[in-house]
C-alpha positions as MATLAB code, in Angstrom:
seq = 'MLVGSQVRRVAVIGGGRIPFARAHGAYARVGNQEMLTAVFKSVVDRFGLKGEILGDVVAGAVIKHSSQWNLARESALGSGLAPETPGLDLQRACGTSLEAAILIANKIALGQIDSGMAGGVDTVSDAPIVYSRDYQQLLLASFRGRSLGQRVRPWLGLRPRHFKPTLPGVVEPRTGKSMGESCEQMAVDWSISRAAQDQLAYESHRSAAAAYDEGFYQDLVVKFEGLEADNNMRRDTTVEQLAKLRPVFSKDGTLTAGNSTPMTDGASAVLLASEDWARQRSLPVQAYLTFGKVAAVDFMGAEGLLMAPAYAVPRMLADAGIALQDFEFYEIHEAFAAQVLCTLKAWESPEFCRDRLGLDAPLGSIDRAKLNVKGGSLAVGHPFAATGTRIVATLAKLLQQKGSGRGLISVCTAGGMGVTAILER';
ca = [
     -27.710   -9.562    4.858;
     -24.863  -11.081    6.881;
     -25.154  -14.806    6.329;
     -22.508  -16.556    8.370;
     -23.342  -18.167   11.717;
     -19.783  -19.505   11.907;
     -16.605  -17.709   10.924;
     -14.642  -19.503    8.216;
     -10.890  -19.458    7.779;
      -9.713  -17.214    4.951;
      -7.043  -18.684    2.719;
      -4.448  -16.667    0.853;
      -3.969  -18.587   -2.390;
      -1.295  -16.302   -3.776;
      -0.705  -13.037   -5.538;
       1.463  -11.107   -7.881;
       2.483   -7.715   -9.169;
       4.156   -5.962  -12.010;
       7.643   -4.568  -11.343;
       7.448   -1.304   -9.450;
       8.916    1.545  -11.473;
      10.170    4.993  -10.623;
       7.697    7.625  -11.732;
       7.997    9.181  -15.193;
      10.017    6.247  -16.449;
       9.076    2.785  -17.703;
       5.325    3.257  -17.195;
       5.054    6.878  -18.316;
       2.687    5.975  -21.171;
       0.288    3.700  -19.280;
      -2.267    4.383  -16.574;
      -3.957    2.789  -13.592;
      -6.353    0.625  -15.555;
      -3.679   -0.864  -17.815;
      -1.466   -1.718  -14.837;
      -4.229   -3.129  -12.636;
      -5.669   -5.160  -15.515;
      -2.228   -6.650  -16.197;
      -1.876   -7.718  -12.558;
      -5.391   -9.151  -12.372;
      -4.740  -11.070  -15.587;
      -1.490  -12.478  -14.183;
      -3.347  -13.838  -11.136;
      -6.130  -15.239  -13.339;
      -3.593  -16.981  -15.581;
      -1.475  -18.285  -12.720;
      -4.378  -19.931  -10.913;
      -6.437  -21.033  -13.917;
      -9.345  -18.670  -13.277;
     -10.214  -17.752  -16.860;
     -13.998  -17.624  -17.161;
     -14.487  -18.058  -13.393;
     -16.934  -15.945  -11.405;
     -15.337  -14.617   -8.217;
     -17.496  -13.378   -5.374;
     -16.001   -9.892   -5.531;
     -12.979   -7.884   -6.633;
     -11.929   -4.953   -4.463;
      -9.156   -2.554   -5.425;
      -8.301    1.104   -5.550;
      -5.889    3.899   -6.335;
      -4.934    7.005   -4.406;
      -4.292    9.114   -7.510;
      -6.730    8.545  -10.350;
      -8.724   10.338  -13.000;
     -12.419   11.000  -12.477;
     -13.055    8.768  -15.509;
     -11.687    5.822  -13.476;
     -14.612    5.821  -11.062;
     -15.198    2.118  -11.815;
     -11.543    1.096  -11.883;
     -11.798   -2.279  -10.125;
     -14.752   -3.442  -12.207;
     -13.224   -2.323  -15.512;
      -9.917   -3.993  -14.672;
     -11.709   -7.197  -13.689;
     -13.576   -7.162  -17.001;
     -10.244   -7.090  -18.826;
      -8.616   -9.793  -16.718;
     -10.190  -12.934  -18.141;
     -12.580  -13.428  -15.234;
     -16.227  -14.001  -16.106;
     -18.044  -10.707  -16.726;
     -20.433  -11.647  -13.921;
     -17.651  -10.942  -11.396;
     -18.459   -7.689   -9.543;
     -15.932   -5.020   -8.636;
     -15.615   -2.343   -5.954;
     -13.349    0.695   -5.705;
     -11.911    1.461   -2.263;
      -9.355    3.983   -1.012;
      -7.524    4.321    2.303;
      -4.353    6.069    1.151;
      -1.278    3.826    1.419;
      -3.307    1.142    3.190;
      -5.761    0.784    0.305;
      -4.970   -2.702   -0.931;
      -4.426   -4.152    2.546;
      -7.836   -2.750    3.487;
      -9.197   -4.320    0.279;
      -7.768   -7.707    1.317;
      -9.314   -7.397    4.777;
     -12.698   -6.501    3.242;
     -12.606   -9.525    0.929;
     -11.492  -11.689    3.872;
     -14.382  -10.500    6.018;
     -16.879  -11.395    3.269;
     -15.363  -14.852    2.925;
     -15.240  -15.379    6.685;
     -18.951  -14.546    7.001;
     -19.955  -16.764    4.093;
     -21.101  -13.925    1.842;
     -18.651  -14.999   -0.855;
     -16.332  -17.954   -1.388;
     -13.560  -16.216   -3.307;
     -12.307  -12.772   -4.179;
      -9.376  -10.754   -5.388;
      -7.921   -7.663   -3.711;
      -5.503   -5.230   -5.242;
      -4.197   -1.749   -5.654;
      -2.531    0.456   -8.235;
      -1.041    3.919   -8.464;
       0.748    6.050  -10.983;
       2.337    9.431  -10.525;
       3.252    9.475  -14.210;
      -0.403    9.725  -15.278;
      -1.615   12.067  -12.565;
      -4.837   13.984  -13.295;
      -4.206   17.636  -14.071;
      -7.145   19.954  -13.419;
      -7.720   23.675  -13.583;
      -8.934   26.227  -11.076;
     -12.451   26.276   -9.684;
     -12.956   29.700  -11.289;
     -12.375   28.149  -14.700;
     -14.658   25.224  -13.839;
     -17.437   27.616  -12.853;
     -16.964   29.573  -16.067;
     -17.347   26.415  -18.140;
     -20.425   25.298  -16.220;
     -22.018   28.738  -16.494;
     -21.536   28.604  -20.245;
     -22.969   25.090  -20.375;
     -26.100   26.179  -18.512;
     -26.798   29.030  -20.895;
     -30.092   28.777  -22.766;
     -29.309   31.311  -25.469;
     -26.183   32.022  -27.504;
     -25.606   35.170  -25.483;
     -25.907   33.332  -22.184;
     -23.441   30.728  -23.391;
     -20.913   33.279  -24.637;
     -21.106   35.838  -21.814;
     -19.163   33.795  -19.199;
     -16.208   33.606  -21.590;
     -15.752   37.372  -21.318;
     -14.350   36.687  -17.854;
     -11.641   34.338  -19.145;
      -8.196   35.323  -17.833;
      -4.665   33.874  -18.247;
      -4.725   32.656  -14.627;
      -7.435   30.190  -15.565;
      -4.907   28.189  -17.598;
      -2.630   27.508  -14.628;
      -3.008   23.761  -13.904;
      -3.499   22.319  -10.443;
      -1.617   19.096   -9.653;
      -2.760   16.549   -7.044;
      -1.961   17.721   -3.522;
       1.088   16.285   -1.765;
       0.433   17.843    1.636;
      -1.933   17.100    4.485;
      -4.888   19.490    4.164;
      -5.102   19.877    7.954;
      -1.471   20.835    8.514;
      -0.147   21.982    5.152;
       2.863   19.703    5.663;
       4.114   16.984    3.353;
       4.496   13.452    4.659;
       8.262   13.881    4.598;
       8.120   17.088    6.618;
       5.874   15.378    9.149;
       8.204   12.400    9.381;
      11.161   14.729    9.926;
       9.444   15.928   13.087;
       8.820   12.333   14.145;
      12.525   11.583   13.730;
      13.325   14.530   16.005;
      10.702   13.529   18.575;
      12.006    9.971   18.762;
      15.728   10.816   18.397;
      16.170    8.722   15.252;
      19.652    9.182   13.825;
      20.559    9.646   10.184;
      22.948    6.679   10.443;
      20.178    4.353   11.640;
      17.923    5.428    8.772;
      20.640    4.890    6.167;
      21.458    1.475    7.616;
      17.822    0.379    7.320;
      17.688    1.620    3.722;
      20.889   -0.259    2.889;
      19.490   -3.478    4.360;
      16.287   -3.070    2.351;
      18.162   -2.822   -0.957;
      20.496   -5.669   -0.052;
      17.612   -7.961    0.916;
      15.611   -7.149   -2.224;
      18.575   -7.853   -4.479;
      19.253  -11.155   -2.719;
      15.602  -12.138   -3.087;
      15.723  -11.541   -6.835;
      19.003  -13.449   -7.127;
      17.578  -16.505   -5.355;
      14.473  -16.491   -7.563;
      12.033  -15.600   -4.803;
      10.196  -13.086   -6.973;
      10.084  -15.268  -10.083;
       6.413  -16.189   -9.670;
       5.414  -12.976   -7.900;
       6.612  -10.363  -10.397;
       5.417  -10.469  -14.007;
       7.087   -8.618  -16.852;
       5.332   -5.423  -17.920;
       6.246   -2.736  -20.445;
       9.672   -4.302  -20.890;
      10.494   -4.183  -17.173;
      11.335   -7.420  -15.360;
      12.371   -6.156  -11.910;
      11.815   -3.145   -9.681;
      13.964   -0.370  -11.095;
      14.365    1.547   -7.854;
      16.403   -1.284   -6.357;
      20.081   -0.365   -5.984;
      22.245   -3.465   -5.861;
      25.467   -1.540   -5.462;
      24.425    1.014   -2.858;
      26.448    1.301    0.331;
      25.931    2.960    3.681;
      28.721    5.349    2.731;
      26.949    6.388   -0.483;
      23.671    6.866    1.327;
      25.418    9.051    3.907;
      26.472   11.506    1.175;
      22.910   12.350    0.116;
      21.475   15.694    1.155;
      18.332   16.062    3.280;
      15.278   16.755    1.129;
      12.562   17.929    3.525;
      14.535   20.160    5.880;
      17.903   21.853    5.554;
      19.128   20.323    8.796;
      17.009   17.174    8.559;
      17.886   13.489    8.332;
      15.457   12.272    5.636;
      17.015   11.907    2.188;
      16.109   10.474   -1.197;
      17.938    7.335   -0.098;
      16.099    6.642    3.152;
      12.671    7.716    1.838;
      10.525    5.890   -0.697;
      10.555    7.329   -4.219;
       7.524    8.309   -6.249;
       6.545    4.999   -7.851;
       4.172    3.490  -10.421;
       2.884   -0.064  -10.085;
       0.118   -2.517   -9.223;
      -0.376   -5.687   -7.176;
      -3.132   -8.172   -6.330;
      -3.832  -11.241   -4.210;
      -6.376  -14.079   -4.436;
      -8.306  -15.018   -1.283;
     -10.798  -17.856   -0.794;
     -12.491  -20.260    1.546;
     -10.712  -23.563    2.118;
     -13.497  -25.480    0.353;
     -13.290  -23.256   -2.743;
      -9.541  -23.765   -2.916;
      -9.826  -27.519   -2.355;
     -12.403  -27.928   -5.128;
      -9.931  -26.348   -7.576;
      -6.855  -28.129   -6.216;
      -5.275  -24.789   -5.325;
      -2.791  -25.007   -2.444;
      -3.199  -22.580    0.447;
      -0.141  -20.454    1.162;
      -1.357  -18.900    4.420;
      -4.435  -17.657    6.261;
      -5.426  -14.053    6.850;
      -6.547  -14.202   10.474;
      -6.606  -10.688   11.949;
      -6.820   -7.101   10.761;
      -6.953   -3.740   12.510;
      -7.087   -0.064   11.616;
      -6.298    2.940   13.802;
      -5.971    6.704   13.520;
      -4.118    9.346   15.519;
      -4.582   13.044   16.217;
      -1.674   14.215   14.094;
      -2.863   17.805   14.382;
      -2.191   17.530   18.100;
       0.421   15.572   20.003;
       1.042   12.535   17.766;
       3.151   12.015   14.670;
       1.387   11.685   11.317;
       2.637    8.155   10.635;
       2.407    6.682   14.125;
      -1.035    5.040   13.836;
       0.383    1.504   13.286;
       2.035    1.811   16.707;
      -1.522    1.887   18.090;
      -3.185   -0.575   15.699;
      -0.699   -3.407   16.205;
      -1.031   -3.742   20.011;
      -4.825   -3.677   19.709;
      -4.600   -6.434   17.106;
      -2.200   -8.415   19.295;
      -4.768   -8.181   22.106;
      -7.423   -9.554   19.746;
      -5.145  -12.457   18.846;
      -3.911  -13.065   22.382;
      -0.259  -13.091   21.361;
       2.873  -11.018   21.925;
       4.859   -8.851   19.534;
       7.639  -11.438   19.591;
       5.360  -14.320   18.457;
       6.123  -13.861   14.749;
       8.510  -15.415   12.276;
       8.305  -12.431    9.907;
       7.600   -8.710   10.231;
       6.545   -6.762    7.164;
       6.559   -3.072    8.113;
       5.992   -0.696    5.215;
       9.032    1.516    4.771;
       7.408    4.803    3.813;
      10.501    6.323    5.372;
      13.203    4.529    7.299;
      12.483    6.957   10.132;
       8.842    5.854   10.319;
       9.809    2.206   10.840;
      12.365    3.137   13.471;
       9.942    5.455   15.296;
       7.369    2.655   15.467;
       9.867    0.106   16.763;
      11.140    2.575   19.357;
       7.581    3.363   20.492;
       6.901   -0.328   21.160;
      10.084   -0.496   23.230;
       9.205    2.620   25.251;
       7.707    2.039   28.726;
       6.341    5.598   28.722;
       4.649    5.357   25.325;
       3.166    1.942   26.044;
       1.901    3.083   29.441;
       0.687    6.602   28.628;
      -0.490    6.194   25.011;
      -1.420    2.515   24.801;
      -2.546    1.917   28.379;
      -0.300   -1.123   28.792;
       1.367   -2.291   31.982;
       4.620   -3.069   30.184;
       6.254   -2.182   26.863;
       5.569   -4.419   23.895;
       9.315   -4.872   23.556;
      11.658   -5.223   20.620;
      11.572   -7.478   17.590;
      14.284   -9.590   16.023;
      15.474   -7.256   13.265;
      16.703  -10.256   11.254;
      13.010  -11.076   10.677;
      12.119   -7.602    9.361;
      11.335   -7.147    5.634;
      13.552  -10.094    4.769;
      12.905   -9.856    1.002;
      13.315   -6.091    0.859;
      10.877   -3.343    1.715;
       9.391   -0.259    0.141;
      12.656    1.679    0.308;
      14.113   -0.770   -2.194;
      11.203   -1.982   -4.300;
       9.266    1.299   -4.312;
       5.855    2.384   -3.108;
       2.956    2.864   -5.553;
       0.638    4.072   -2.798;
      -2.393    1.794   -3.127;
      -0.371   -1.210   -4.358;
       1.888   -1.722   -1.342;
      -0.586   -3.621    0.860;
      -1.233   -6.576   -1.414;
       2.411   -6.559   -2.490;
       3.209   -7.297    1.150;
       0.402   -9.870    1.565;
       1.615  -11.857   -1.454;
       5.229  -11.700   -0.297;
       4.442  -12.728    3.270;
       2.104  -15.548    2.224;
       4.876  -17.049    0.104;
       7.387  -16.705    2.948;
       5.054  -18.604    5.276;
       4.425  -21.265    2.640;
       8.155  -21.787    2.218;
       8.705  -22.019    5.959;
       5.757  -24.343    6.402;
       4.471  -22.758    9.605;
       4.439  -19.599   11.662;
       2.996  -16.092   11.716;
       3.687  -12.842    9.932;
       2.837   -9.286   10.982;
       1.906   -6.579    8.460;
       1.984   -2.888    9.364;
       1.227   -0.060    6.925;
       1.147    3.645    7.795;
      -0.999    5.961    5.692;
      -1.705    9.594    4.998;
      -4.344   11.197    7.184;
      -2.753    9.793   10.326;
      -4.043    6.238    9.845;
      -2.570    2.768    9.926;
      -3.714   -0.638    8.633;
      -2.347   -3.865   10.091;
      -2.925   -7.588    9.634;
      -1.713  -11.025   10.674;
      -1.063  -13.957    8.343;
      -0.625  -17.479    9.729;
       0.193  -20.953    8.448;
];
């Protein structure tokens, strides 16, 4: 039953993550549960929550084994929280952990719970490897056999092809295209240059390195498996070096390994609560999660696969009654540099805003100096389900340091969806 007659403010207490690592490297011998448990434990330790009962824990992974059906609950049980803390698995592709944070926030706002943790994790290094459906059916037919003959007979159909493994899909089932191939078409549609993409990637690496140097990530990133910082970050990269990389999704394309996010392993989490809950435990509030919105586009038709945030953000701005320029920080997930640039260009386009969004005027441009100021996914990496709460924790700390203001979060996802949110202080 929904219990709240009044909506409460939702406080972001803080969050953390393990360093994000390139796939098949530092975290090759660990899996989702080990990584998510480590992050949950770091939040529990940081905020003195050992033995506490939280109202709920919501987290998820895009790529996980069938045995990890209770991933959030199992990770919570290993975190130091009281075993009476429930857990829920959730998945919305790359927007998973931001969606988890919004779900926890909604429960707090309505008075269903007073506190909760949201998170996400993903590993490409421990991807589930399965075999063909023919082989599955053979095994099940043998299992159902009542007699020895019935159990043995299906095995007479065993063929070498049955031993060919099937890896997790990396293409959209509806189009057969990878995310990179789809984004290549978006770059063409919106006339996004290779130089602009490389420049954005360069700025992401430079900003991430500067953030580490100034100690910004000291309380946000906890050491794990010997790694102390994101190992995709390239301190010494230059625009000239990025310009030498070959396109990876199309022979004549503009998307490269340098201006696209790498396959990444990692986990992140954030603690949310009511103001009273935080006050009772003397926990300072970094920011407030005030708005959230999700949208989807017809990417099989006339719209680009990763353009949904371009629709979700203006709808969220209408909810909040503010303009695109009314923010001190913009955290736009850098799945590809081209995706960010397509979104920004769409908001500046009178035609797009009129014909697609139904607006009388374009949303306009943003101050690029306020974009991903501590580095984005191109630099730190992108473990699919972990990016959302990585951004929430980063933005909440930025707002705490500034002392006031708003921050916009925008995350594109597979399946033509986008998840967005607003943090305020």
